[in-house]
C-alpha positions in Angstrom: 67.9 -290.1 31.2 67.8 -292.7 28.4 69.2 -296.1 29.2 71.6 -297.6 26.6 69.2 -300.3 25.4 66.7 -297.6 24.6 69.1 -295.5 22.6 69.2 -298.1 19.8 65.6 -297.2 18.9 65.0 -293.8 20.5 67.8 -292.2 18.6 66.0 -292.9 15.4 62.6 -291.5 16.4 63.5 -288.5 14.3 62.9 -285.8 16.8 65.2 -283.9 14.5 67.4 -281.9 16.7 68.8 -279.3 14.3 70.8 -276.1 14.2 71.1 -272.6 12.9 69.5 -270.7 10.1 71.1 -271.0 6.7 73.8 -268.4 5.8 74.5 -269.3 2.1 77.1 -266.6 1.6 79.1 -267.4 4.7 82.1 -269.7 4.3 81.8 -272.9 6.4 84.5 -273.6 8.9 86.4 -276.7 8.2 86.3 -278.9 11.3 86.7 -282.6 11.1 85.2 -284.9 13.7 86.5 -288.4 14.3 83.8 -290.8 13.4 82.9 -293.9 15.4 84.4 -297.0 13.9 81.4 -299.2 14.3 77.8 -298.7 13.2 76.3 -301.7 14.9 74.1 -299.4 17.0 72.6 -297.9 13.9 72.1 -301.3 12.3 70.4 -302.7 15.4 68.3 -299.6 15.7 67.2 -299.8 12.1 66.4 -303.5 12.4 64.4 -303.1 15.6 62.6 -300.0 14.3 61.6 -301.7 11.0 60.4 -304.8 12.8 58.3 -302.6 15.1 56.8 -300.5 12.3 53.2 -301.4 11.2 50.7 -299.8 8.8 47.8 -297.6 9.9 44.6 -297.5 7.9 42.8 -295.5 10.6 44.2 -292.6 12.6 42.6 -293.6 15.9 45.5 -296.0 16.5 48.2 -293.3 16.0 50.0 -290.6 17.9 51.6 -287.8 15.8 54.7 -285.8 16.8 55.5 -283.0 14.5 58.7 -281.0 14.2 59.4 -277.9 12.2 63.1 -276.9 12.1 64.5 -273.4 11.3 67.9 -274.4 10.0 69.5 -277.8 10.6 72.9 -278.3 12.4 75.9 -279.1 10.2 75.3 -282.5 8.5 79.1 -283.1 8.7 78.6 -283.9 12.4 77.1 -287.1 11.0 74.7 -288.0 13.8 72.8 -291.2 13.2 69.6 -289.3 12.4 71.4 -287.2 9.8 71.5 -290.3 7.6 67.8 -289.7 6.9 68.4 -286.2 5.5 67.8 -285.8 1.8 70.9 -285.8 -0.4 72.4 -282.4 -0.8 71.2 -281.2 2.6 73.4 -278.5 4.0 73.6 -276.5 7.2 70.8 -274.0 7.6 68.2 -275.9 5.5 64.7 -275.9 7.0 62.8 -279.1 7.6 59.4 -280.4 8.5 58.8 -283.9 9.8 56.2 -286.0 11.5 56.6 -289.4 13.2 53.7 -291.7 14.0 53.7 -293.9 17.1 51.3 -296.6 18.1 48.8 -295.3 20.6 48.7 -298.7 22.3 51.7 -301.1 22.5 55.2 -300.5 21.3 56.0 -299.5 17.8 55.8 -297.0 15.0 53.3 -296.6 12.2 53.5 -296.0 8.5 50.4 -294.3 7.2 48.4 -296.4 4.7 47.5 -293.4 2.6 49.2 -290.1 2.0 51.1 -287.5 4.1 51.7 -284.2 2.3 53.3 -280.8 3.1 51.7 -277.9 1.2 50.1 -280.4 -1.2 53.3 -282.3 -2.0 53.9 -285.8 -0.7 56.4 -286.0 2.1 59.2 -288.6 1.8 58.8 -291.6 4.0 62.2 -292.3 5.5 61.3 -295.3 7.5 60.6 -295.8 11.2 57.2 -294.2 11.0 58.7 -290.9 9.9 58.0 -288.5 7.0 60.2 -285.6 6.0 60.3 -282.6 3.7 63.4 -280.3 3.5 63.6 -276.8 2.2 66.9 -275.2 0.9 65.6 -271.8 2.0 64.1 -270.0 5.0 60.4 -269.4 5.3 58.2 -267.6 7.8 54.7 -268.7 6.8 53.2 -271.9 8.3 53.5 -275.2 6.4 50.3 -277.2 6.1 50.5 -281.0 6.8 47.7 -283.2 5.5 47.3 -286.8 6.6 44.8 -289.0 4.8 44.3 -292.7 5.2 42.8 -295.2 2.7 39.8 -295.5 5.1 39.1 -291.8 4.7 40.4 -290.6 8.0 42.0 -287.1 7.7 43.9 -284.7 9.9 45.4 -281.3 9.1 48.1 -279.2 10.9 49.7 -275.8 10.3 53.3 -275.7 11.5 54.8 -272.3 12.1 58.6 -271.9 12.2 60.3 -269.9 14.9 63.1 -267.4 14.5 66.7 -268.7 14.8 68.8 -268.4 17.9 72.5 -267.3 17.7 75.5 -268.3 19.8 77.5 -265.3 20.7 80.3 -266.9 22.8 81.3 -269.8 24.9 83.5 -269.1 27.9 84.1 -265.7 26.4 85.4 -267.2 23.1 83.7 -266.7 19.8 85.8 -269.2 17.9 86.8 -272.7 18.8 86.3 -272.4 22.6 87.8 -275.1 24.9 85.4 -276.9 27.3 86.9 -278.5 30.4 84.4 -281.1 31.7 85.5 -280.2 35.2 84.5 -276.6 34.9 81.3 -274.5 34.5 80.3 -273.3 31.1 79.6 -269.6 30.5 77.2 -269.5 27.5 76.1 -266.3 25.8 73.4 -266.5 23.1 71.1 -264.1 21.3 67.3 -264.6 21.3 65.2 -263.3 18.5 62.1 -261.3 19.1 59.2 -263.3 20.5 61.3 -265.8 22.5 59.1 -265.7 25.6 57.8 -269.2 26.5 60.5 -271.0 24.6 63.3 -273.2 26.1 66.9 -273.6 25.5 68.6 -277.1 25.3 72.3 -277.5 25.2 74.1 -280.6 23.8 77.5 -282.1 22.9 78.2 -285.0 20.6 78.3 -288.6 22.1 79.2 -291.9 20.4 77.5 -294.9 22.0 77.7 -298.5 20.7 78.5 -297.2 17.2 75.7 -294.6 17.0 76.2 -290.9 17.2 73.7 -288.5 18.9 73.3 -285.1 20.4 73.5 -285.6 24.1 71.5 -283.0 25.9 72.9 -281.9 29.3 71.2 -278.6 30.1 67.6 -277.3 29.6 66.3 -274.0 30.8 64.0 -271.0 30.0 65.2 -269.0 27.0 64.8 -265.8 28.8 64.4 -262.3 27.4 64.8 -261.2 23.8 68.3 -260.2 22.8 71.6 -261.2 24.4 71.4 -263.6 27.4 74.3 -265.0 29.4 73.9 -268.1 31.6 76.3 -270.2 33.6 75.8 -273.9 33.2 77.2 -275.7 36.3 79.8 -278.3 35.8 77.5 -280.8 37.5 75.3 -280.7 34.4 78.0 -282.5 32.4 77.7 -285.5 34.7 73.9 -285.7 34.1 73.4 -286.0 30.3 70.2 -287.4 28.7 72.1 -290.4 27.3 73.8 -292.2 30.2 74.3 -295.8 31.3 74.8 -297.8 34.5 78.4 -298.6 33.4 80.7 -295.8 34.5 81.5 -293.3 31.7 78.9 -294.6 29.2 77.3 -291.6 27.5 80.3 -289.4 28.1 81.0 -286.7 25.5 83.5 -287.2 22.7 86.9 -285.7 23.7 88.8 -283.5 21.4 87.0 -282.0 18.5 83.2 -281.7 19.1 80.3 -279.4 18.6 78.3 -277.5 21.1 74.7 -277.2 19.9 71.9 -275.1 21.4 68.3 -275.5 20.5 65.6 -272.9 21.1 62.5 -275.0 21.4 58.8 -274.1 21.5 56.5 -277.0 22.2 52.7 -276.9 21.7 51.0 -279.6 23.8 47.7 -281.2 22.9 45.7 -278.9 25.3 47.3 -275.8 23.8 46.6 -276.6 20.1 44.3 -274.0 18.6 41.4 -274.4 16.1 43.8 -274.3 13.1 45.0 -277.8 14.1 42.6 -280.5 13.1 43.5 -283.8 14.9 40.7 -285.8 13.3 40.7 -289.2 14.9 44.4 -289.1 16.0 44.7 -290.2 19.7 46.9 -287.2 20.4 49.4 -284.9 18.8 52.2 -282.5 19.8 54.1 -279.9 17.8 57.7 -278.8 18.4 59.3 -275.9 16.6 63.0 -275.7 16.9 65.8 -273.3 16.0 69.4 -274.5 16.3 72.9 -272.9 16.5 76.2 -274.7 16.7 79.9 -273.9 17.3 82.9 -276.1 17.0 84.6 -276.7 20.4 87.4 -278.7 21.9 86.4 -280.9 24.8 89.0 -281.9 27.5 89.3 -283.1 31.1 86.8 -285.2 32.9 83.9 -284.7 35.3 84.5 -285.1 39.0 81.6 -287.6 39.2 82.1 -289.0 35.7 78.7 -289.7 34.0 76.0 -291.5 36.0 72.5 -292.7 35.3 71.1 -292.6 38.8 72.0 -292.0 42.5 71.3 -294.3 45.4 71.4 -294.2 49.2 71.1 -297.2 51.4 71.4 -297.9 55.2 70.8 -300.6 57.7 70.2 -300.0 61.4 70.7 -302.2 64.5 67.0 -302.1 65.2 66.3 -304.1 62.0 65.2 -301.1 59.9 66.8 -300.8 56.5 66.2 -298.7 53.4 67.3 -298.1 49.9 66.3 -295.0 47.9 67.2 -293.9 44.4 66.5 -291.4 41.7 67.6 -290.8 38.0 70.3 -288.3 37.2 69.3 -284.7 37.1 68.2 -284.9 33.5 65.1 -286.7 34.7 65.5 -286.7 38.4 63.6 -283.8 40.0 65.0 -282.2 43.1 62.6 -282.0 46.1 63.2 -278.2 46.1 61.2 -278.0 42.9 58.1 -279.6 44.4 55.2 -277.6 45.7 52.1 -279.7 45.7 51.7 -283.5 45.6 48.8 -285.9 45.3 48.4 -289.5 46.5 47.5 -291.7 43.5 47.9 -295.1 45.1 48.3 -296.6 48.6 47.6 -300.3 48.9 48.1 -302.8 51.7 48.7 -306.5 51.5 49.4 -308.9 54.4 49.9 -312.6 55.0 48.5 -313.0 58.5 48.7 -316.8 58.8 51.7 -319.1 58.3 52.2 -322.8 59.0 55.7 -324.4 59.2 56.0 -328.2 59.2 59.4 -329.8 60.0 60.3 -333.5 60.2 63.2 -335.0 62.1 64.5 -338.6 62.3 66.4 -340.3 65.2 67.9 -343.7 65.2 68.6 -345.7 68.3 68.5 -349.1 70.0 66.0 -350.7 72.5 66.0 -353.8 74.5 64.1 -356.8 73.3 63.5 -360.0 75.4 63.9 -362.3 72.4 66.5 -360.6 70.3 68.4 -358.5 72.8 68.9 -355.0 71.4 67.2 -354.0 68.1 67.7 -350.9 66.0 64.9 -348.3 66.0 64.0 -345.1 64.0 61.8 -342.4 65.4 60.2 -339.8 63.0 58.9 -336.6 64.6 56.7 -334.1 62.8 56.5 -330.6 64.3 53.8 -328.2 63.1 54.2 -324.5 64.1 51.5 -322.0 63.3 51.8 -318.2 63.3 48.6 -316.2 63.4 47.9 -312.5 63.5 44.4 -311.6 64.5 41.9 -310.9 61.7 41.0 -307.2 61.7 38.4 -305.1 60.0 39.4 -303.0 56.9 38.7 -299.9 59.1 41.3 -301.0 61.5 43.9 -301.5 58.8 42.9 -298.0 57.5 44.2 -296.6 60.8 47.6 -298.1 60.1 47.7 -296.7 56.5 46.5 -293.3 57.8 49.3 -293.2 60.3 51.9 -293.8 57.5 50.4 -291.4 55.1 50.0 -288.6 57.6 53.6 -289.1 58.7 54.7 -288.6 55.1 52.5 -285.5 54.6 53.7 -283.9 57.9 57.3 -284.5 57.0 57.1 -283.2 53.4 55.4 -280.0 54.6 57.8 -279.3 57.4 61.0 -280.3 55.5 60.3 -279.2 51.9 57.2 -277.0 52.1 55.3 -279.5 49.9 51.6 -279.7 50.4 49.3 -282.6 49.6 45.9 -282.1 48.0 43.0 -284.1 49.4 43.0 -287.7 48.3 39.4 -287.3 47.0 40.5 -284.6 44.6 42.8 -287.2 42.9 40.4 -290.1 42.9 37.5 -288.0 41.5 39.5 -286.9 38.5 38.2 -288.5 35.2 41.8 -289.7 34.4 41.8 -291.7 37.6 39.2 -294.1 36.3 41.8 -295.6 33.9 44.0 -296.9 36.7 44.0 -300.6 37.7 41.6 -301.8 40.4 43.2 -302.6 43.8 42.6 -306.1 45.2 40.2 -306.4 48.1 40.0 -309.4 50.4 39.9 -310.0 54.2 40.2 -313.5 55.6 41.8 -315.1 58.6 45.0 -315.6 56.6 45.2 -312.7 54.2 44.4 -309.0 53.9 44.2 -306.9 50.7 42.9 -303.3 51.0 43.5 -299.8 49.8 43.5 -296.3 51.3 40.5 -294.1 50.7 39.6 -295.8 47.5 42.9 -295.4 45.7 43.7 -297.8 42.9 46.9 -299.4 41.5 49.1 -297.4 39.1 51.3 -300.5 38.3 50.0 -303.3 36.1 50.2 -306.8 37.4 48.5 -309.3 35.0 49.8 -310.0 31.5 46.7 -308.3 30.1 47.3 -305.2 32.2 51.0 -305.1 31.3 50.4 -305.4 27.5 47.5 -303.0 27.6 49.5 -300.3 29.5 52.5 -300.3 27.1 52.5 -297.2 25.0 54.9 -295.2 22.8 53.1 -292.0 23.9 56.1 -289.6 24.4 53.9 -286.6 24.5 52.7 -284.9 27.7 49.1 -285.9 26.8 49.2 -289.1 28.9 47.2 -290.3 31.9 49.7 -289.3 34.6 50.5 -286.0 32.8 46.9 -285.0 32.5 46.1 -286.1 36.0 48.8 -283.8 37.3 47.7 -280.9 35.2 44.0 -281.2 35.9 44.5 -281.6 39.7 47.2 -278.8 39.7 49.9 -280.9 41.3 53.6 -281.4 40.4 54.1 -284.8 42.1 52.2 -288.1 42.3 52.9 -290.5 45.2 52.4 -294.2 45.0 52.9 -296.5 48.1 52.5 -300.2 48.9 52.6 -301.5 52.5 53.2 -305.2 53.0 53.2 -307.5 56.1 54.3 -311.1 56.5 53.6 -313.0 59.8 56.6 -314.8 61.2 58.3 -315.9 64.4 61.3 -314.2 66.0 64.3 -315.8 67.7 62.3 -316.0 71.0 59.5 -317.9 69.4 57.1 -315.0 69.5 54.8 -314.1 66.6 55.7 -310.9 64.8 54.8 -309.0 61.6 57.6 -308.2 59.2 56.7 -304.9 57.5 57.9 -303.4 54.2 57.0 -300.2 52.4 57.7 -299.2 48.8 57.3 -295.7 47.6 57.6 -294.0 44.2 57.2 -290.3 43.5 57.0 -289.0 40.0 56.4 -285.5 38.9 56.5 -282.7 36.2 58.2 -279.4 35.7 55.5 -276.9 34.9 58.2 -274.4 33.8 59.7 -276.8 31.2 56.9 -278.0 28.9 55.5 -280.2 31.7 58.5 -282.4 31.4 58.0 -285.5 33.5 60.5 -287.0 35.8 61.1 -288.8 39.1 61.6 -287.4 42.6 62.4 -290.7 44.3 61.8 -294.4 44.5 62.4 -296.3 47.7 62.0 -299.4 49.8 61.9 -299.7 53.6 61.9 -302.9 55.6 62.1 -304.0 59.3 63.4 -307.5 59.5 62.9 -308.0 63.2 59.3 -306.9 63.7 57.6 -306.3 67.1 55.9 -308.9 69.3 52.3 -308.1 70.2 49.3 -308.9 72.4 46.6 -310.4 70.1 43.7 -309.1 72.2 45.1 -305.6 72.5 45.7 -305.0 68.8 42.0 -305.6 68.2 40.9 -302.7 70.4 43.9 -300.3 70.8 45.0 -298.4 67.7 48.4 -297.6 69.3 49.0 -301.3 70.0 48.2 -302.1 66.4 50.6 -299.4 65.2 53.3 -300.9 67.5 52.7 -304.4 66.1 52.9 -303.1 62.6 56.1 -301.1 63.3 54.5 -298.0 61.7 56.6 -295.4 63.6 59.9 -297.2 62.7 58.8 -297.4 59.1 58.0 -293.7 59.0 61.4 -293.0 60.6 63.1 -295.1 57.9 61.1 -293.4 55.2 62.1 -289.9 56.5 65.7 -290.8 56.9 65.9 -292.3 53.4 64.4 -289.2 51.7 66.6 -286.9 53.8 69.8 -288.8 52.8 68.7 -288.8 49.1 68.0 -285.1 49.3 71.5 -284.5 50.8 73.1 -286.4 48.0 71.1 -284.6 45.3 72.2 -281.3 46.7 75.9 -282.4 46.8 75.7 -283.5 43.2 74.2 -280.2 42.0 70.6 -281.1 41.2 69.4 -277.7 42.5 72.0 -275.9 40.4 71.0 -277.8 37.3 67.3 -277.2 37.7 67.8 -273.5 38.4 69.9 -272.6 35.4 68.9 -269.2 34.1 66.6 -268.4 37.1 
C-alpha cells in the first residue's frame, strides 16, 4: 500500500513499469483514454523531488536501483512517469534506467560524474534517474558504468528478459469488459526460462492529477507456455495505491488498460561476480517484460478500495483492544507465516505517583468582641500511590508470561513457531538496533526481555539517523529475517502506570503494544505487516504489596498479565477473521 501523500514523490522514482515487446509491423489499436484534468500531483511531485535531490561525489552515500525493460507499455496511456521518456518513444521500445537514492536520510542523488550505458552517456531525466532507450529489441546484456569526480566507480551488466504475452482476459482477446465486482480470469503466455519470475497486474488510476499503474495482484509466473489464473475480486479492493478516504485509488472507469509485468528481481545477495558495486551501499536489479490490453472497466467493488482494516472491542472487565493491518497488497495473512522471531520486548513502568489537591471552605465563627466573623479554611490533601520496587528478574517473569502466552497461541492457532530469542540477538544485523533503556528505582522501572533492544527510534538523532530511502530488500530488517530464516519479526512494549481505583486501592494500569512485520520468501522477499495492535486494561487489579515480592502468581495477578494475554489473543483472532472475510488468503494464494 502507498499512502496518497507518498504517491506525489514515489510515482516519480522511475521504477519504469513497462509493457510488451515491440511489434513494428503490427497496426496499433486506437483507444483513447480520458486524461486527468489537473496535473497538480505531477507538479508537486516534481517540486518535492527536485528539492530532495542532491549531488553525489562518492558512491558510498548512494543506493542504486536498476531497471531493464523489454518493451514499454503504450506511451499513449500517458502515465506521469511516461513524461520522462525520450521524444519519439513508441510501444515496444526497450529501456535501461538507474535511480540513485540517498543511503541515509530522505532524498535522491544526481551523480557528480558520468553514468554511461555501453560507453554512451545516459540521459539524466531528473529525480536522481538516468535513462537510455532503444528503438529495437536486444538479447545481450547492457553495461552500465558509474564514475564520480572523486574516482569512485561501479559497473553492472543488465540482461533483458523475454517478453510475456496476454492471451485473453475473461475469455476475450479483444476489448474485454472488467466488472470490479467479479473475479478476473487471466490467460497469459510465458516465454522459455520464466521460472523464478513474478507476474504483477495493474489497471490505470488517476490520483490528485497524477496517473499511475495501480498494481492489484502479484504472484509466481508459473511454468513456461500458456498459464491461466483466477484473480479474485477481492484483489480489486486492495491495490497498491490506496487512501484512507473511501474510494481513493480506485481504477478509472470506462476505457482503461490492463497491464501485466513479468518481473525478475536480483537482490544484493544474489548479484554475481559480473556486478561490481564498488563503494555503493547496495544495489538491486529488476528486469521487466510488459504486455497490455485495452479494457473497459465497470461496476464497483463490494468493499470499495481500502488502505487498511481494523478491529476494536471493549469488555466490561476493563480490557480493550485495537488491531489493524494494511490492505492485502502489504498486509500479510497469518496463514502465510511459518516462523517468527522476537526482535524487541521492553517494559516501562511508573510505580510511584503523588496527587496533591487543595480545597477551600468559607464560614463564620463566634468572636467575643465582634460577634460573628467570616473565616476561610484551606485544606491540602496529599495522596501517594506506591507499587513495591522489584528486581529486574522479577519483572522478567512478567514479560516471560506474556511472551510465552503469545508463542503458545501462535503455535496452536496458526502453526507458527518462534526461534530462540538468542538467535535473533546474536545476529550481526541486530547490533544496529537502538539500545533499550535500563533503570530500576522506587518510582520507575525500565527493562528489556533477554537483552532485546528497541527497533523504534525515540530521540531526534535516532529518528534522523534511521530515515532512509532504501527500497531494496538489502536493509536491516530484511537481512535479519533472511539470515535467521524467519518470515516474521515481533516487537512488543509493556507499560504500567500506578493509580488508585474507585475504592481507593492502589492498582497498576497495564497496556501492551505489538507490531509484527514480515516478508514473503516466495515473492522477492517482499516486506509487509501481519498486524499492529494495542491492548489496555483500564481498571487494573488490587494487590498485596508483600505477596507480589515473593509470589510470581500474585505479581502476575497485580500486572493483569492473563487478562492482557486474553485481549491479545482475542484481538489477533478477530483480525484474522476479518482478513479471511476480505479475501487476504485468496489474494496471497493466486496461482498456487
